[in-house]
Every structure is written in C-alpha cells, then in structure tokens.
N, CA, C, O and the ligand as a Tripos MOL2 file, in Angstrom:
@<TRIPOS>MOLECULE
protein
  273   271    69     0     0
PROTEIN
NO_CHARGES

@<TRIPOS>ATOM
      1 N          23.8440  -28.7440   58.9130 N.3       1 MET1
      2 CA         24.1760  -29.3410   57.6280 C.3       1 MET1
      3 C          25.2590  -28.5350   56.9210 C.2       1 MET1
      4 O          25.1200  -27.3300   56.7100 O.2       1 MET1
      5 N          26.3320  -29.2180   56.5630 N.am      2 TYR2
      6 CA         27.3800  -28.5660   55.7850 C.3       2 TYR2
      7 C          27.2730  -29.0360   54.3300 C.2       2 TYR2
      8 O          26.8780  -30.1680   54.0490 O.2       2 TYR2
      9 N          27.6310  -28.1500   53.4370 N.am      3 TYR3
     10 CA         27.4280  -28.4360   52.0240 C.3       3 TYR3
     11 C          28.6590  -28.0370   51.2100 C.2       3 TYR3
     12 O          29.1980  -26.9440   51.3790 O.2       3 TYR3
     13 N          29.0950  -28.9340   50.3270 N.am      4 CYS4
     14 CA         30.1600  -28.5880   49.3890 C.3       4 CYS4
     15 C          29.5390  -28.3250   48.0170 C.2       4 CYS4
     16 O          29.0150  -29.2430   47.3860 O.2       4 CYS4
     17 N          29.5970  -27.0930   47.5640 N.am      5 PRO5
     18 CA         28.9730  -26.7580   46.2790 C.3       5 PRO5
     19 C          29.7080  -27.3700   45.0920 C.2       5 PRO5
     20 O          29.1320  -27.5080   44.0130 O.2       5 PRO5
     21 N          30.9440  -27.7290   45.2770 N.am      6 LYS6
     22 CA         31.7040  -28.3080   44.1710 C.3       6 LYS6
     23 C          31.3190  -29.7620   43.9320 C.2       6 LYS6
     24 O          31.0990  -30.1760   42.7940 O.2       6 LYS6
     25 N          31.2400  -30.5300   45.0100 N.am      7 CYS7
     26 CA         30.9220  -31.9520   44.8870 C.3       7 CYS7
     27 C          29.4350  -32.2250   45.0420 C.2       7 CYS7
     28 O          28.9820  -33.3480   44.8240 O.2       7 CYS7
     29 N          28.6680  -31.1940   45.4210 N.am      8 ASP8
     30 CA         27.2570  -31.3690   45.7150 C.3       8 ASP8
     31 C          27.0850  -32.4050   46.8260 C.2       8 ASP8
     32 O          26.1900  -33.2500   46.7820 O.2       8 ASP8
     33 N          27.9650  -32.3170   47.8200 N.am      9 GLN9
     34 CA         27.9300  -33.2380   48.9590 C.3       9 GLN9
     35 C          27.3450  -32.5320   50.1630 C.2       9 GLN9
     36 O          27.6450  -31.3660   50.4200 O.2       9 GLN9
     37 N          26.5070  -33.2460   50.9010 N.am     10 LYS10
     38 CA         25.9720  -32.7040   52.1430 C.3      10 LYS10
     39 C          26.4430  -33.5720   53.2980 C.2      10 LYS10
     40 O          26.4070  -34.8000   53.2210 O.2      10 LYS10
     41 N          26.8880  -32.9180   54.3800 N.am     11 ILE11
     42 CA         27.3080  -33.6430   55.5720 C.3      11 ILE11
     43 C          26.5330  -33.1040   56.7660 C.2      11 ILE11
     44 O          26.6990  -31.9480   57.1530 O.2      11 ILE11
     45 N          25.6830  -33.9500   57.3490 N.am     12 PRO12
     46 CA         24.9280  -33.5130   58.5160 C.3      12 PRO12
     47 C          25.8660  -33.1920   59.6680 C.2      12 PRO12
     48 O          26.8470  -33.8990   59.8960 O.2      12 PRO12
     49 N          25.5560  -32.1110   60.4030 N.am     13 LYS13
     50 CA         26.4340  -31.6910   61.5020 C.3      13 LYS13
     51 C          26.6510  -32.7960   62.5170 C.2      13 LYS13
     52 O          27.7530  -32.9700   63.0360 O.2      13 LYS13
     53 N          25.5770  -33.5510   62.7990 N.am     14 GLU14
     54 CA         25.6850  -34.5910   63.8270 C.3      14 GLU14
     55 C          26.5820  -35.7360   63.3810 C.2      14 GLU14
     56 O          27.0310  -36.5390   64.1990 O.2      14 GLU14
     57 N          26.8450  -35.8080   62.0630 N.am     15 ARG15
     58 CA         27.7180  -36.8760   61.5670 C.3      15 ARG15
     59 C          29.1350  -36.3860   61.3250 C.2      15 ARG15
     60 O          30.0240  -37.1820   61.0220 O.2      15 ARG15
     61 N          29.3510  -35.0900   61.4530 N.am     16 LEU16
     62 CA         30.6370  -34.5000   61.0880 C.3      16 LEU16
     63 C          31.8000  -35.1540   61.8460 C.2      16 LEU16
     64 O          32.8290  -35.4930   61.2600 O.2      16 LEU16
     65 N          31.6110  -35.3240   63.1610 N.am     17 GLU17
     66 CA         32.6970  -35.9000   63.9760 C.3      17 GLU17
     67 C          32.9890  -37.3330   63.5600 C.2      17 GLU17
     68 O          34.1440  -37.7480   63.4680 O.2      17 GLU17
     69 N          31.9100  -38.0850   63.3100 N.am     18 ASP18
     70 CA         32.0510  -39.4690   62.8580 C.3      18 ASP18
     71 C          32.8270  -39.5520   61.5610 C.2      18 ASP18
     72 O          33.8040  -40.2920   61.4390 O.2      18 ASP18
     73 N          32.3680  -38.7730   60.6010 N.am     19 VAL19
     74 CA         32.9820  -38.7910   59.2750 C.3      19 VAL19
     75 C          34.4250  -38.3310   59.3720 C.2      19 VAL19
     76 O          35.3130  -38.9110   58.7470 O.2      19 VAL19
     77 N          34.6540  -37.2900   60.1540 N.am     20 ASP20
     78 CA         36.0100  -36.7570   60.3280 C.3      20 ASP20
     79 C          36.9340  -37.8290   60.9050 C.2      20 ASP20
     80 O          38.0510  -38.0250   60.4250 O.2      20 ASP20
     81 N          36.4560  -38.5160   61.9350 N.am     21 ALA21
     82 CA         37.2640  -39.5550   62.5700 C.3      21 ALA21
     83 C          37.5890  -40.6730   61.5890 C.2      21 ALA21
     84 O          38.7070  -41.1900   61.5640 O.2      21 ALA21
     85 N          36.5900  -41.0420   60.7770 N.am     22 ARG22
     86 CA         36.7880  -42.1190   59.8110 C.3      22 ARG22
     87 C          37.8070  -41.7080   58.7420 C.2      22 ARG22
     88 O          38.6770  -42.4930   58.3630 O.2      22 ARG22
     89 N          37.6850  -40.4850   58.2720 N.am     23 LEU23
     90 CA         38.6090  -40.0100   57.2380 C.3      23 LEU23
     91 C          40.0340  -39.9310   57.7680 C.2      23 LEU23
     92 O          40.9780  -40.2920   57.0660 O.2      23 LEU23
     93 N          40.1930  -39.4650   58.9920 N.am     24 ARG24
     94 CA         41.5270  -39.3890   59.6020 C.3      24 ARG24
     95 C          42.1370  -40.7720   59.7040 C.2      24 ARG24
     96 O          43.3010  -40.9890   59.3680 O.2      24 ARG24
     97 N          41.3130  -41.7100   60.1830 N.am     25 GLU25
     98 CA         41.8000  -43.0680   60.4140 C.3      25 GLU25
     99 C          42.1740  -43.7490   59.1020 C.2      25 GLU25
    100 O          43.2360  -44.3620   58.9930 O.2      25 GLU25
    101 N          41.2900  -43.6360   58.1050 N.am     26 ARG26
    102 CA         41.4890  -44.3930   56.8640 C.3      26 ARG26
    103 C          42.4330  -43.6980   55.8910 C.2      26 ARG26
    104 O          43.2580  -44.3430   55.2430 O.2      26 ARG26
    105 N          42.3070  -42.3870   55.7950 N.am     27 PHE27
    106 CA         43.0370  -41.6890   54.7410 C.3      27 PHE27
    107 C          44.0050  -40.6360   55.2630 C.2      27 PHE27
    108 O          44.7450  -40.0260   54.4910 O.2      27 PHE27
    109 N          43.9980  -40.4250   56.5690 N.am     28 GLY28
    110 CA         44.8450  -39.3830   57.1330 C.3      28 GLY28
    111 C          44.4170  -37.9900   56.7030 C.2      28 GLY28
    112 O          45.2250  -37.0640   56.6370 O.2      28 GLY28
    113 N          43.1190  -37.8620   56.4110 N.am     29 VAL29
    114 CA         42.5790  -36.5740   55.9530 C.3      29 VAL29
    115 C          41.9370  -35.8440   57.1300 C.2      29 VAL29
    116 O          41.0420  -36.3760   57.7870 O.2      29 VAL29
    117 N          42.4020  -34.6210   57.3910 N.am     30 ASP30
    118 CA         41.8310  -33.8870   58.5350 C.3      30 ASP30
    119 C          41.1560  -32.5840   58.0960 C.2      30 ASP30
    120 O          40.9460  -31.6730   58.8970 O.2      30 ASP30
    121 N          40.8250  -32.5220   56.8170 N.am     31 ARG31
    122 CA         40.2280  -31.2850   56.2980 C.3      31 ARG31
    123 C          38.8800  -30.9790   56.9250 C.2      31 ARG31
    124 O          38.5240  -29.8190   57.1310 O.2      31 ARG31
    125 N          38.1420  -32.0230   57.2240 N.am     32 LEU32
    126 CA         36.7840  -31.8390   57.7080 C.3      32 LEU32
    127 C          36.7590  -31.0590   59.0190 C.2      32 LEU32
    128 O          35.8360  -30.2840   59.2700 O.2      32 LEU32
    129 N          37.7750  -31.2680   59.8500 N.am     33 SER33
    130 CA         37.8130  -30.5570   61.1180 C.3      33 SER33
    131 C          38.0740  -29.0720   60.9000 C.2      33 SER33
    132 O          37.8130  -28.2500   61.7790 O.2      33 SER33
    133 N          38.5910  -28.7350   59.7190 N.am     34 ARG34
    134 CA         38.7730  -27.3150   59.3800 C.3      34 ARG34
    135 C          37.6270  -26.8230   58.5140 C.2      34 ARG34
    136 O          37.6880  -25.7400   57.9320 O.2      34 ARG34
    137 N          36.5740  -27.6430   58.4360 N.am     35 LEU35
    138 CA         35.3750  -27.3360   57.6580 C.3      35 LEU35
    139 C          35.6890  -27.1240   56.1800 C.2      35 LEU35
    140 O          35.1590  -26.2280   55.5230 O.2      35 LEU35
    141 N          36.5750  -27.9900   55.6880 N.am     36 ARG36
    142 CA         36.8350  -27.9970   54.2480 C.3      36 ARG36
    143 C          36.4270  -29.3490   53.6950 C.2      36 ARG36
    144 O          36.4980  -30.3630   54.3900 O.2      36 ARG36
    145 N          36.0040  -29.3580   52.4580 N.am     37 CYS37
    146 CA         35.5520  -30.5940   51.8420 C.3      37 CYS37
    147 C          36.6950  -31.6090   51.7980 C.2      37 CYS37
    148 O          37.7770  -31.2970   51.3020 O.2      37 CYS37
    149 N          36.4620  -32.8410   52.3180 N.am     38 PRO38
    150 CA         37.5170  -33.8560   52.3150 C.3      38 PRO38
    151 C          37.8930  -34.2940   50.9020 C.2      38 PRO38
    152 O          38.9840  -34.8240   50.6890 O.2      38 PRO38
    153 N          37.0130  -34.0810   49.9480 N.am     39 VAL39
    154 CA         37.2650  -34.5240   48.5730 C.3      39 VAL39
    155 C          38.0370  -33.4760   47.7760 C.2      39 VAL39
    156 O          39.0520  -33.7820   47.1500 O.2      39 VAL39
    157 N          37.5420  -32.2260   47.8080 N.am     40 CYS40
    158 CA         38.1120  -31.2260   46.9000 C.3      40 CYS40
    159 C          38.7500  -30.0480   47.6420 C.2      40 CYS40
    160 O          39.2890  -29.1390   47.0110 O.2      40 CYS40
    161 N          38.6910  -30.0610   48.9930 N.am     41 ASP41
    162 CA         39.3140  -29.0040   49.7960 C.3      41 ASP41
    163 C          38.6210  -27.6440   49.6420 C.2      41 ASP41
    164 O          39.1850  -26.6120   50.0060 O.2      41 ASP41
    165 N          37.4200  -27.6460   49.1110 N.am     42 PHE42
    166 CA         36.6370  -26.4220   49.0040 C.3      42 PHE42
    167 C          36.0320  -26.1180   50.3770 C.2      42 PHE42
    168 O          35.7010  -27.0290   51.1360 O.2      42 PHE42
    169 N          35.8950  -24.8330   50.6800 N.am     43 GLU43
    170 CA         35.3380  -24.4550   51.9790 C.3      43 GLU43
    171 C          33.8690  -24.8640   52.0580 C.2      43 GLU43
    172 O          33.0710  -24.5050   51.1920 O.2      43 GLU43
    173 N          33.5190  -25.6130   53.0950 N.am     44 LEU44
    174 CA         32.1450  -26.0660   53.2470 C.3      44 LEU44
    175 C          31.2470  -24.9100   53.6760 C.2      44 LEU44
    176 O          31.6630  -24.0160   54.4130 O.2      44 LEU44
    177 N          30.0130  -24.9530   53.2000 N.am     45 ILE45
    178 CA         29.0320  -23.9250   53.5510 C.3      45 ILE45
    179 C          28.1510  -24.4600   54.6740 C.2      45 ILE45
    180 O          27.5990  -25.5570   54.5810 O.2      45 ILE45
    181 N          28.0290  -23.6670   55.7340 N.am     46 ASP46
    182 CA         27.1330  -24.0190   56.8280 C.3      46 ASP46
    183 C          25.7210  -23.6220   56.4280 C.2      46 ASP46
    184 O          25.3690  -22.4430   56.4440 O.2      46 ASP46
    185 N          24.9150  -24.6150   56.0700 N.am     47 MET47
    186 CA         23.5870  -24.3280   55.5420 C.3      47 MET47
    187 C          22.6760  -23.6740   56.5740 C.2      47 MET47
    188 O          21.7120  -22.9950   56.2200 O.2      47 MET47
    189 N          22.9870  -23.8840   57.8570 N.am     48 ASP48
    190 CA         22.1750  -23.2550   58.9020 C.3      48 ASP48
    191 C          22.3600  -21.7460   58.9180 C.2      48 ASP48
    192 O          21.5010  -21.0060   59.3970 O.2      48 ASP48
    193 N          23.4930  -21.3030   58.3890 N.am     49 LYS49
    194 CA         23.7770  -19.8700   58.4040 C.3      49 LYS49
    195 C          23.3940  -19.1960   57.0910 C.2      49 LYS49
    196 O          23.4330  -17.9720   56.9630 O.2      49 LYS49
    197 N          23.0240  -20.0290   56.1190 N.am     50 VAL50
    198 CA         22.5980  -19.4790   54.8340 C.3      50 VAL50
    199 C          21.1430  -19.0420   54.9490 C.2      50 VAL50
    200 O          20.2870  -19.8050   55.3950 O.2      50 VAL50
    201 N          20.8820  -17.8390   54.5530 N.am     51 ARG51
    202 CA         19.5180  -17.3320   54.6350 C.3      51 ARG51
    203 C          18.6170  -18.0440   53.6340 C.2      51 ARG51
    204 O          19.0950  -18.6520   52.6760 O.2      51 ARG51
    205 N          17.3350  -17.9630   53.8600 N.am     52 ALA52
    206 CA         16.3820  -18.5690   52.9410 C.3      52 ALA52
    207 C          16.6530  -18.0720   51.5310 C.2      52 ALA52
    208 O          16.8540  -16.8780   51.3100 O.2      52 ALA52
    209 N          16.6580  -18.9950   50.5820 N.am     53 GLY53
    210 CA         16.9540  -18.6170   49.1990 C.3      53 GLY53
    211 C          18.4370  -18.6790   48.9150 C.2      53 GLY53
    212 O          18.8650  -18.4750   47.7800 O.2      53 GLY53
    213 N          19.2300  -18.9620   49.9480 N.am     54 GLY54
    214 CA         20.6750  -19.0130   49.7740 C.3      54 GLY54
    215 C          21.1360  -20.1600   48.9010 C.2      54 GLY54
    216 O          22.2490  -20.1530   48.3740 O.2      54 GLY54
    217 N          20.2550  -21.1570   48.7530 N.am     55 GLU55
    218 CA         20.5950  -22.2980   47.9010 C.3      55 GLU55
    219 C          20.8370  -21.8370   46.4630 C.2      55 GLU55
    220 O          21.6390  -22.4150   45.7290 O.2      55 GLU55
    221 N          20.1240  -20.7870   46.0900 N.am     56 ARG56
    222 CA         20.3170  -20.2660   44.7280 C.3      56 ARG56
    223 C          21.7360  -19.7470   44.5620 C.2      56 ARG56
    224 O          22.3620  -19.9230   43.5160 O.2      56 ARG56
    225 N          22.2310  -19.1030   45.6150 N.am     57 HIS57
    226 CA         23.5940  -18.5850   45.6030 C.3      57 HIS57
    227 C          24.5920  -19.7350   45.4780 C.2      57 HIS57
    228 O          25.5840  -19.6520   44.7530 O.2      57 HIS57
    229 N          24.2970  -20.8050   46.2040 N.am     58 VAL58
    230 CA         25.1520  -21.9950   46.1510 C.3      58 VAL58
    231 C          25.2130  -22.5250   44.7320 C.2      58 VAL58
    232 O          26.2850  -22.8670   44.2310 O.2      58 VAL58
    233 N          24.0350  -22.5930   44.0770 N.am     59 GLY59
    234 CA         23.9900  -23.0500   42.6930 C.3      59 GLY59
    235 C          24.8090  -22.1650   41.7930 C.2      59 GLY59
    236 O          25.4130  -22.6260   40.8250 O.2      59 GLY59
    237 N          24.8250  -20.8870   42.1180 N.am     60 GLU60
    238 CA         25.5660  -19.9280   41.3190 C.3      60 GLU60
    239 C          27.0600  -20.2200   41.3690 C.2      60 GLU60
    240 O          27.7350  -20.2210   40.3390 O.2      60 GLU60
    241 N          27.5630  -20.4630   42.5580 N.am     61 ILE61
    242 CA         28.9880  -20.8110   42.7110 C.3      61 ILE61
    243 C          29.3040  -22.0370   41.8760 C.2      61 ILE61
    244 O          30.3400  -22.1080   41.2150 O.2      61 ILE61
    245 N          28.4090  -22.9870   41.9150 N.am     62 ARG62
    246 CA         28.6140  -24.2340   41.2030 C.3      62 ARG62
    247 C          28.6570  -23.9850   39.6960 C.2      62 ARG62
    248 O          29.5020  -24.5430   38.9970 O.2      62 ARG62
    249 N          27.7620  -23.1620   39.2050 N.am     63 ARG63
    250 CA         27.7500  -22.8820   37.7750 C.3      63 ARG63
    251 C          29.0400  -22.1790   37.3580 C.2      63 ARG63
    252 O          29.6100  -22.4640   36.3050 O.2      63 ARG63
    253 N          29.4870  -21.2540   38.2060 N.am     64 GLN64
    254 CA         30.6910  -20.4890   37.8710 C.3      64 GLN64
    255 C          31.9390  -21.3780   37.8490 C.2      64 GLN64
    256 O          32.9090  -21.0980   37.1440 O.2      64 GLN64
    257 N          31.8890  -22.4480   38.6370 N.am     65 SER65
    258 CA         33.0490  -23.3390   38.6930 C.3      65 SER65
    259 C          33.1290  -24.1880   37.4210 C.2      65 SER65
    260 O          34.1390  -24.8460   37.1760 O.2      65 SER65
    261 N          32.0600  -24.1720   36.6110 N.am     66 GLY66
    262 CA         32.0800  -24.8790   35.3390 C.3      66 GLY66
    263 C          31.7570  -26.3560   35.4460 C.2      66 GLY66
    264 O          31.8890  -27.0960   34.4720 O.2      66 GLY66
    265 N          31.3300  -26.7900   36.6330 N.am     67 LEU67
    266 CA         30.9670  -28.1920   36.8070 C.3      67 LEU67
    267 C          29.5100  -28.3870   36.3870 C.2      67 LEU67
    268 O          28.7170  -27.4480   36.4560 O.2      67 LEU67
    269 N          29.1590  -29.5720   35.9620 N.am     68 PRO68
    270 CA         27.7700  -29.8190   35.5260 C.3      68 PRO68
    271 C          26.7790  -29.7050   36.6790 C.2      68 PRO68
    272 O          25.5770  -29.8840   36.4800 O.2      68 PRO68
    273 ZN         33.9810  -30.9840   47.6110 Zn       69 ZN69
@<TRIPOS>BOND
     1     1     2 1
     2     2     3 1
     3     3     4 2
     4     3     5 am
     5     5     6 1
     6     6     7 1
     7     7     8 2
     8     7     9 am
     9     9    10 1
    10    10    11 1
    11    11    12 2
    12    11    13 am
    13    13    14 1
    14    14    15 1
    15    15    16 2
    16    15    17 am
    17    17    18 1
    18    18    19 1
    19    19    20 2
    20    19    21 am
    21    21    22 1
    22    22    23 1
    23    23    24 2
    24    23    25 am
    25    25    26 1
    26    26    27 1
    27    27    28 2
    28    27    29 am
    29    29    30 1
    30    30    31 1
    31    31    32 2
    32    31    33 am
    33    33    34 1
    34    34    35 1
    35    35    36 2
    36    35    37 am
    37    37    38 1
    38    38    39 1
    39    39    40 2
    40    39    41 am
    41    41    42 1
    42    42    43 1
    43    43    44 2
    44    43    45 am
    45    45    46 1
    46    46    47 1
    47    47    48 2
    48    47    49 am
    49    49    50 1
    50    50    51 1
    51    51    52 2
    52    51    53 am
    53    53    54 1
    54    54    55 1
    55    55    56 2
    56    55    57 am
    57    57    58 1
    58    58    59 1
    59    59    60 2
    60    59    61 am
    61    61    62 1
    62    62    63 1
    63    63    64 2
    64    63    65 am
    65    65    66 1
    66    66    67 1
    67    67    68 2
    68    67    69 am
    69    69    70 1
    70    70    71 1
    71    71    72 2
    72    71    73 am
    73    73    74 1
    74    74    75 1
    75    75    76 2
    76    75    77 am
    77    77    78 1
    78    78    79 1
    79    79    80 2
    80    79    81 am
    81    81    82 1
    82    82    83 1
    83    83    84 2
    84    83    85 am
    85    85    86 1
    86    86    87 1
    87    87    88 2
    88    87    89 am
    89    89    90 1
    90    90    91 1
    91    91    92 2
    92    91    93 am
    93    93    94 1
    94    94    95 1
    95    95    96 2
    96    95    97 am
    97    97    98 1
    98    98    99 1
    99    99   100 2
   100    99   101 am
   101   101   102 1
   102   102   103 1
   103   103   104 2
   104   103   105 am
   105   105   106 1
   106   106   107 1
   107   107   108 2
   108   107   109 am
   109   109   110 1
   110   110   111 1
   111   111   112 2
   112   111   113 am
   113   113   114 1
   114   114   115 1
   115   115   116 2
   116   115   117 am
   117   117   118 1
   118   118   119 1
   119   119   120 2
   120   119   121 am
   121   121   122 1
   122   122   123 1
   123   123   124 2
   124   123   125 am
   125   125   126 1
   126   126   127 1
   127   127   128 2
   128   127   129 am
   129   129   130 1
   130   130   131 1
   131   131   132 2
   132   131   133 am
   133   133   134 1
   134   134   135 1
   135   135   136 2
   136   135   137 am
   137   137   138 1
   138   138   139 1
   139   139   140 2
   140   139   141 am
   141   141   142 1
   142   142   143 1
   143   143   144 2
   144   143   145 am
   145   145   146 1
   146   146   147 1
   147   147   148 2
   148   147   149 am
   149   149   150 1
   150   150   151 1
   151   151   152 2
   152   151   153 am
   153   153   154 1
   154   154   155 1
   155   155   156 2
   156   155   157 am
   157   157   158 1
   158   158   159 1
   159   159   160 2
   160   159   161 am
   161   161   162 1
   162   162   163 1
   163   163   164 2
   164   163   165 am
   165   165   166 1
   166   166   167 1
   167   167   168 2
   168   167   169 am
   169   169   170 1
   170   170   171 1
   171   171   172 2
   172   171   173 am
   173   173   174 1
   174   174   175 1
   175   175   176 2
   176   175   177 am
   177   177   178 1
   178   178   179 1
   179   179   180 2
   180   179   181 am
   181   181   182 1
   182   182   183 1
   183   183   184 2
   184   183   185 am
   185   185   186 1
   186   186   187 1
   187   187   188 2
   188   187   189 am
   189   189   190 1
   190   190   191 1
   191   191   192 2
   192   191   193 am
   193   193   194 1
   194   194   195 1
   195   195   196 2
   196   195   197 am
   197   197   198 1
   198   198   199 1
   199   199   200 2
   200   199   201 am
   201   201   202 1
   202   202   203 1
   203   203   204 2
   204   203   205 am
   205   205   206 1
   206   206   207 1
   207   207   208 2
   208   207   209 am
   209   209   210 1
   210   210   211 1
   211   211   212 2
   212   211   213 am
   213   213   214 1
   214   214   215 1
   215   215   216 2
   216   215   217 am
   217   217   218 1
   218   218   219 1
   219   219   220 2
   220   219   221 am
   221   221   222 1
   222   222   223 1
   223   223   224 2
   224   223   225 am
   225   225   226 1
   226   226   227 1
   227   227   228 2
   228   227   229 am
   229   229   230 1
   230   230   231 1
   231   231   232 2
   232   231   233 am
   233   233   234 1
   234   234   235 1
   235   235   236 2
   236   235   237 am
   237   237   238 1
   238   238   239 1
   239   239   240 2
   240   239   241 am
   241   241   242 1
   242   242   243 1
   243   243   244 2
   244   243   245 am
   245   245   246 1
   246   246   247 1
   247   247   248 2
   248   247   249 am
   249   249   250 1
   250   250   251 1
   251   251   252 2
   252   251   253 am
   253   253   254 1
   254   254   255 1
   255   255   256 2
   256   255   257 am
   257   257   258 1
   258   258   259 1
   259   259   260 2
   260   259   261 am
   261   261   262 1
   262   262   263 1
   263   263   264 2
   264   263   265 am
   265   265   266 1
   266   266   267 1
   267   267   268 2
   268   267   269 am
   269   269   270 1
   270   270   271 1
   271   271   272 2
@<TRIPOS>SUBSTRUCTURE
     1 MET1         2 RESIDUE 1 A MET
     2 TYR2         6 RESIDUE 1 A TYR
     3 TYR3        10 RESIDUE 1 A TYR
     4 CYS4        14 RESIDUE 1 A CYS
     5 PRO5        18 RESIDUE 1 A PRO
     6 LYS6        22 RESIDUE 1 A LYS
     7 CYS7        26 RESIDUE 1 A CYS
     8 ASP8        30 RESIDUE 1 A ASP
     9 GLN9        34 RESIDUE 1 A GLN
    10 LYS10       38 RESIDUE 1 A LYS
    11 ILE11       42 RESIDUE 1 A ILE
    12 PRO12       46 RESIDUE 1 A PRO
    13 LYS13       50 RESIDUE 1 A LYS
    14 GLU14       54 RESIDUE 1 A GLU
    15 ARG15       58 RESIDUE 1 A ARG
    16 LEU16       62 RESIDUE 1 A LEU
    17 GLU17       66 RESIDUE 1 A GLU
    18 ASP18       70 RESIDUE 1 A ASP
    19 VAL19       74 RESIDUE 1 A VAL
    20 ASP20       78 RESIDUE 1 A ASP
    21 ALA21       82 RESIDUE 1 A ALA
    22 ARG22       86 RESIDUE 1 A ARG
    23 LEU23       90 RESIDUE 1 A LEU
    24 ARG24       94 RESIDUE 1 A ARG
    25 GLU25       98 RESIDUE 1 A GLU
    26 ARG26      102 RESIDUE 1 A ARG
    27 PHE27      106 RESIDUE 1 A PHE
    28 GLY28      110 RESIDUE 1 A GLY
    29 VAL29      114 RESIDUE 1 A VAL
    30 ASP30      118 RESIDUE 1 A ASP
    31 ARG31      122 RESIDUE 1 A ARG
    32 LEU32      126 RESIDUE 1 A LEU
    33 SER33      130 RESIDUE 1 A SER
    34 ARG34      134 RESIDUE 1 A ARG
    35 LEU35      138 RESIDUE 1 A LEU
    36 ARG36      142 RESIDUE 1 A ARG
    37 CYS37      146 RESIDUE 1 A CYS
    38 PRO38      150 RESIDUE 1 A PRO
    39 VAL39      154 RESIDUE 1 A VAL
    40 CYS40      158 RESIDUE 1 A CYS
    41 ASP41      162 RESIDUE 1 A ASP
    42 PHE42      166 RESIDUE 1 A PHE
    43 GLU43      170 RESIDUE 1 A GLU
    44 LEU44      174 RESIDUE 1 A LEU
    45 ILE45      178 RESIDUE 1 A ILE
    46 ASP46      182 RESIDUE 1 A ASP
    47 MET47      186 RESIDUE 1 A MET
    48 ASP48      190 RESIDUE 1 A ASP
    49 LYS49      194 RESIDUE 1 A LYS
    50 VAL50      198 RESIDUE 1 A VAL
    51 ARG51      202 RESIDUE 1 A ARG
    52 ALA52      206 RESIDUE 1 A ALA
    53 GLY53      210 RESIDUE 1 A GLY
    54 GLY54      214 RESIDUE 1 A GLY
    55 GLU55      218 RESIDUE 1 A GLU
    56 ARG56      222 RESIDUE 1 A ARG
    57 HIS57      226 RESIDUE 1 A HIS
    58 VAL58      230 RESIDUE 1 A VAL
    59 GLY59      234 RESIDUE 1 A GLY
    60 GLU60      238 RESIDUE 1 A GLU
    61 ILE61      242 RESIDUE 1 A ILE
    62 ARG62      246 RESIDUE 1 A ARG
    63 ARG63      250 RESIDUE 1 A ARG
    64 GLN64      254 RESIDUE 1 A GLN
    65 SER65      258 RESIDUE 1 A SER
    66 GLY66      262 RESIDUE 1 A GLY
    67 LEU67      266 RESIDUE 1 A LEU
    68 PRO68      270 RESIDUE 1 A PRO
    69 ZN69       273 GROUP 0 **** ****
C-alpha cells in the first residue's frame, strides 16, 4: 500500500501498475512509476515499510503541510 499524506490517498500495490497505465494513457502522467503522487507530485510512502505507529508520523507531515 502506497500513501500520499498530502492528498490522503491510498494506492494498493497490486493496483499500482493498473493505475499508472491508466494515468499515462489518459493524462500522460508517469509520476506513479517514480512513486510520486499523480495529483500533487509528493513522494508516496510505502506503508509496508512504515513501522507500527508510523501512521502518526504520516499525520504529522500532513499537519505541518497546513492541510485540513
Ligand atoms: Zn498527493
């Protein structure tokens, strides 16, 4: 699972290729293949690599960015 803390978007790993292909085809966006958020270009977080409790850290980034 990849997560964008800015958009609060989650992208399941098994869907990443699908979504990436669709974005390339429709919008010419290839950010997802570089593991960046297709919407805001923020670096996606690999939730599998985040340790337990890491979600709190994610929330922290979000608060610091000033988004609701
Ligand atoms: Zn984003």
